[in-house]
C-alpha positions in Angstrom: -26.0 14.9 19.5 -24.9 15.0 15.8 -21.6 16.8 15.4 -20.7 16.6 19.1 -17.5 15.3 20.7 -18.6 11.6 20.7 -19.9 11.8 17.1 -16.6 13.4 15.9 -14.6 10.7 17.8 -16.6 7.8 16.4 -16.6 9.3 12.8 -12.8 9.7 13.0 -12.4 6.1 14.3 -14.7 4.7 11.6 -12.9 6.7 8.8 -9.5 5.4 10.0 -10.8 1.8 10.2 -11.9 2.3 6.5 -8.5 3.5 5.6 -6.9 0.5 7.4 -9.1 -1.9 5.3 -8.2 -0.1 2.1 -4.5 -0.3 3.0 -4.8 -4.1 3.6 -6.8 -4.4 0.3 -4.0 -2.6 -1.6 -1.3 -4.8 -0.1 -3.4 -8.0 -0.7 -4.1 -7.1 -4.3 -0.5 -6.4 -5.0 0.6 -9.7 -3.3 -2.1 -11.6 -5.2 -1.1 -10.1 -8.5 2.5 -11.1 -7.9 1.7 -14.6 -6.6 -0.7 -15.3 -9.5 1.9 -13.9 -12.0 -0.7 -11.4 -13.2 1.9 -8.6 -12.8 5.6 -9.3 -13.0 6.9 -5.8 -12.8 8.4 -5.3 -9.3 8.2 -1.5 -9.4 4.4 -1.6 -9.9 4.0 -4.2 -7.1 6.4 -2.2 -4.9 4.5 1.0 -5.5 1.1 -0.5 -4.6 2.5 -2.1 -1.5 4.2 1.2 -0.5 0.9 3.1 -0.9 -0.9 0.5 1.2 1.7 0.6 4.0 1.7 4.4 4.0 -2.1 4.4 4.2 -1.9 1.9 7.1 0.6 4.1 9.0 -1.5 7.3 8.5 -4.7 5.5 9.6 -3.1 3.9 12.7 -1.7 7.4 13.6 -5.2 8.9 13.2 -6.8 6.0 15.1 -4.4 6.3 18.1 -4.9 10.1 18.1 -8.7 9.7 18.1 -8.8 7.1 20.8 -6.2 8.7 23.1 -7.1 12.3 22.3 -3.4 12.8 21.5 -3.1 16.4 20.2 0.3 16.0 18.5 -0.7 12.9 16.6 -4.0 14.5 15.5 -2.1 17.6 14.3 0.3 15.6 12.2 -2.6 13.4 11.0 -4.4 16.6 9.9 -1.4 18.0 8.1 -0.7 14.7 6.2 -4.3 14.3 5.3 -4.5 17.8 3.9 -1.4 17.4 1.9 -2.7 14.1 0.5 -6.0 15.7 -0.3 -4.3 18.4 -2.4 -2.1 16.0 -4.2 -4.7 13.4 -4.8 -7.3 16.0 -5.9 -4.9 17.5 -8.4 -4.0 14.1 -9.8 -7.6 12.9 -10.0 -8.6 16.1 -11.9 -5.7 15.6 -14.3 -6.7 12.0 -14.9 -10.3 13.1 -15.7 -9.2 16.0 -17.9 -6.6 14.3 -20.0 -7.5 14.1 -23.7 -6.9 11.2 -26.0 -3.7 12.7 -27.6 -2.1 13.0 -24.2 -3.2 9.5 -23.3 -1.5 8.2 -26.4 1.7 10.2 -25.6 1.8 8.8 -22.1 1.1 5.3 -23.4 4.0 5.5 -25.8 6.3 6.8 -23.1 5.3 4.0 -20.8 5.8 1.4 -23.6 9.2 2.8 -24.4 10.4 2.8 -20.8 9.0 -0.7 -20.0 11.3 -3.7 -19.9 10.7 -6.7 -22.1 9.0 -8.7 -19.3 6.4 -6.0 -18.9 5.9 -5.8 -22.6 5.5 -9.5 -22.8 2.9 -9.5 -20.0 0.9 -6.8 -21.8 1.1 -8.6 -25.2 0.0 -11.9 -23.7 -2.9 -10.3 -21.7 -4.3 -8.3 -24.6 -3.3 -10.6 -27.4 -1.4 -7.9 -29.2 2.1 -7.4 -30.6 4.2 -4.3 -30.6 2.9 -0.8 -29.9 2.7 1.0 -33.2 3.6 -2.0 -35.3 4.5 -5.6 -34.7 8.2 -5.1 -35.2 8.7 -2.8 -32.1 7.5 -5.3 -29.6 10.9 -5.9 -28.0 10.1 -9.6 -28.0 9.6 -12.4 -30.5 5.8 -12.1 -30.7 5.9 -10.9 -34.3 7.0 -14.3 -35.3 4.3 -16.1 -33.3 1.4 -13.9 -34.2 1.8 -12.1 -37.5 -1.9 -11.2 -37.7 -2.3 -9.8 -34.2 -3.4 -6.3 -33.5 -0.9 -3.7 -32.3 -1.1 -2.9 -28.6 -1.9 0.7 -29.4 -5.3 -0.2 -30.9 -5.9 -3.1 -28.4 -5.3 -0.8 -25.4 -6.8 2.4 -26.6 -10.2 1.9 -24.9 -8.6 0.3 -21.9 -6.3 3.2 -21.3 -9.2 5.7 -21.6 -11.3 3.6 -19.2 -8.3 3.4 -16.8 -7.9 7.1 -16.7 -11.6 7.7 -16.0 -11.8 5.1 -13.3 -8.6 6.2 -11.6 -9.7 9.8 -11.7 -13.2 9.0 -10.3 -11.8 6.8 -7.5 -9.1 9.3 -6.7 -11.6 12.1 -6.5 -13.9 10.1 -4.2 -11.0 9.3 -1.8 -9.7 12.8 -1.9 -13.0 14.1 -0.5 -12.9 11.4 2.2 -9.5 12.8 3.1 -11.0 16.3 3.3 -13.8 15.0 5.5 -11.2 13.3 7.7 -9.2 16.5 7.9 -12.3 18.6 9.0 -13.5 15.9 11.5 -10.0 15.6 13.0 -9.7 19.4 13.2 -13.0 19.7 15.0 -12.3 16.7 17.3 -8.8 18.1 18.2 -10.2 21.4 19.3 -13.0 19.7 21.2 -10.5 17.4 22.9 -8.3 20.4 23.8 -11.3 22.2 25.3 -12.2 19.2 27.4 -8.6 18.9 28.6 -8.6 22.5 29.7 -11.8 22.1 31.6 -10.4 19.0 33.4 
């Protein structure tokens, strides 16, 4: 029967297996990016790995709670999923709603706070030099490429695309968290009812 105890249990298990896969993908992508020298910034790599590990822990907690019908684990799983839904939904909406002036302001702030290694990575990847002009690069690229574009013009479309994709993916996953919360809530109450009958 659709929506019954067994369906809710299987849906919760499948959703947590999906979260485990996404967690491993996050960790794998960060590790590959570091190993291939695509990204040399340790805070970025560390942040992606931390998100992957956090997602793994939450998914394993939900998986154990679903398989063992563990009321306390399911309760904490529901609370964490709901908090994640609220935060991720708000961030996704902000990413989708941000205008080009705000994007430029954030890009300037990011450029100014980046270290020289990160700036060099960006300049090499996008064949640009400096942000507003070639003299503010923080590196010697102005000498090597006097006719290069500034990174502001080279990255403008990429930044806009990044905000849209991040917002869309964040919105999609925030709704999977809401579905996970409602399935866990329903399953927890069904499991509690079955335990009382036994």
